[in-house]
N, C-alpha and C positions, 0 to 999 in steps of 0.2 A: 504494500500500500504506500503510495507516494504521498507524503504529507507536505511536499513543497519545501521551501526554504524558510529558515528562521533568521530574522534580521533584528538587530538592535538599533539600527539607524532610523530616525523619524521619517515617516511618510505622511505628508500633509494632504488631506483631502479637501480642505477649504481654508480660508483665511483664519488666522488665530482668533479664538473666541475671546470675548471680553472677560476680564478678570472677575467681574462681579456676577457672571452668569452661574446659576446653580449647577452642581455636578450631576451628571446623568446617573441613574440608578444602575446597579450591576445587571448584566444580561446581554442578550443578543439584540442587534439593531440592523436594519437594512436601509440602504440608500442606493436607489437604482438597482444595478446588478451586483453591488458590493455588499458584503456582510461584515459587520463589526462585532466585537465583543468588548464589553466594559467589565473589567475585573473589580472585585472589592477594593476600595481605595481610589477608584475612578481612573485607573490605567486603561488606555484604549488600545485595542489590537485590531488590525485588519486581517480577516480570515479568508475572504474570497473577493476576487475582482472579475471583471469581464474577461480578462486574459489569463487568469489563474484559477483553477478549480479549487485549490486550497493553498494557503500561504499563512505566514505568521509574521506580520510587520507591526512594529510599535508606532502608534500615532500620537500626536500631541492632543488631539481632540476629535470628537465626532463631527461629521459634516453637518451643516445646517439642514434641518428638516428630516433628519434620520428618524425612521419609524421603529418602534419597539416590536420585536419578533419573539415568538415563543420557542423554547428549547426543542420540543418535539418536532418542529418543522425543520430543524437544522440538520438532522442526520448524524450518524455515529462519528464520521470523520471530523466534522466541525465541533461536535461535543468533545472529542478527544483534544482538539486544538484549544478549546476553551479551558479545559482542565489544565493544559500546559500553561496557558496564559495566566490562569489563576495562581499557579505555583510561582511563575516568574514575577508576578506582582507582589508576592509576599516576601518578607525579609529572609534571605538566605535559606529558602526551602525548608528542609526538615528541622533545622535549628530554630527557625521561626515558629514552627508548630510546637516545639518543646517549650519555648518561652510562653506561648499562649496557654499550654497546659499548666505550667507552673503558676502563672498568674491567675488562672481560673480557680485552681484548687485553693490558692491563698485567699481569693475573694470569698469563696464559699466558707472557708474557715473563719475569716474575720466577720462575715455576716452572721454566722452561727454564734460566735462569741458575743457580738453586740446584742443579738436577740436574747441570749441567755442572761446577759447582764440586765437588760430591760425587764425581763420577766422576774428576775430575782429582786430587783429594786421594787417593782410593783407589788410583789408578794409581801415584802418587808414593810412597805408603807401601809398596806392594808392591815397588817397585824399591829403595827406601831400605833395606829389611831384608836385601837381598842384600849379602854381605860385600864383594864387589868393586865395589859402587856408590859413586861419589864424590858427596857431597852437592852439589847444584847449585841453590841457591835462586833465582838469577837466571833460570836456564832454566825453572824451574817457574813463576815469575811471568810470564815471557814466553809460555809455552804457555797458561796460564790466561787471560791477557789476550787472547790471540788468539781463544780460544773465546768469551769474553764479548763481544768486539767484533763477532764474527760474529752473535751473538744480538741485539746492539743494532741492527745493520743490518737484521735481519729485523723487529725491532719498528718501525723507521722505515718499512719497506715496508708493514707492517700499517696503520700510521697513514695512509699515502698511499692505501692501498686503501680504507679507510673514508671518507676525504675524497672520493675519486673516485666513490664510490657513494652519496654523500649525496643526490644529486639524485633517486635512485629511491625514497627513503624515503616520500615522499608520494604517488607515482604508481604504486606497485607494490601492487596489491590482494593480499590473502592468499587463496590457493585454499581451498576448503571443507575439504580434508583436513588443513590445517595447524592444530594446536592453538592455542587462544587465547593461551597463554603464549608462543608463538613467532611469532605473527602480525606483531608489530611489527618483525621482523627478516628478512622474506622478501626484502628488497632485497639481502641479502648473498649470495643464491644459491638453488639448488634445495634444497627441504626434503628431507632424507634420512630423518629419523625421530627418535624420542626414546628414551632409554635410562636405565637406573637409575643409571649412573655412567659416568665416562670409560673405565674398564676394559671395561665391557660394550659400550660403543660401539666402542671400538678393536677388540675381538674380532670383532664382527659385521662392521664395515666393512673391516678389514684382514685378517681371517681368521687372527688370531694370538692366542695366549694369553700369550706372554712379553712383558712390558712393553707390554701393549695400551694402557694409559692414556698412556704416553709416546709411543707411535706416533701416537695421536690428537692429543696436544698438539703434537707436532712438525709434523703436517700443518696444524694451525691456524697455527702460527708461520710456515710456508712460504706461507700464503695459499691452500692447496688446499682446506681445509675451514674452516668457521667454527662454533664451538661457543658455547653459552651455557647456564649452569646456572640454572634457575629452579624454585622450588617443589619441590626435591628431585629433579629430573630434568635430564638433559643433552639439549639439542636440537642437532641437527647439520644444517648446510647445506653443500652442495657449491658452492664459489665458481666463477664463470665465469673463464676465462683472462683475464689482464690483456692489454690491447692492446699490441702491440709498440712 
């Protein structure tokens, strides 16, 4: 299969766009007989011209009047090129995805710690306002520390889980149904789906509307699910069980 040539030199399809114009959303675009792909981060790639069935050229911008196109209409070769463009637009390929994983796990851990602190403070305030309650600052500190230490241990487990699965990063191909934004993380487990936010994902996956975002966060923290937020969407993976 001839995928054409890959070029890193700019190919301009129209005059430079004004600096104040909004960035195009990621996805495929058509302009006449040409097909473009906008990667996350707004990098623009030319995938097909009237003279080339397939190519991969970096552009500075989309041409004026380019129309949005859907991925199913593009075919497997252009979908493959789009995946390549997506990887090229991200920092240093696999290293970039490692940094994303580390950052995501830390965000989940910090979020859980903040939530635990808020819940502990709310419980202590409710008890403190009772007339018969004797203030116990040492006990409050001990109870809060215990909850935070449990979360810290879960964060260590997440770190170990990421290290244990790093070998699958390069040898786990992304199935065709996995979106481009999530393709770099398929080694984390079975792709479940993408959702508008954590609450929507928690509602669908756990079948609950009360604290749905928290239920999904806690499942990530326990290593049952793995989530990542990219381009305004939350992508969810179901982690395989850890070996005994």
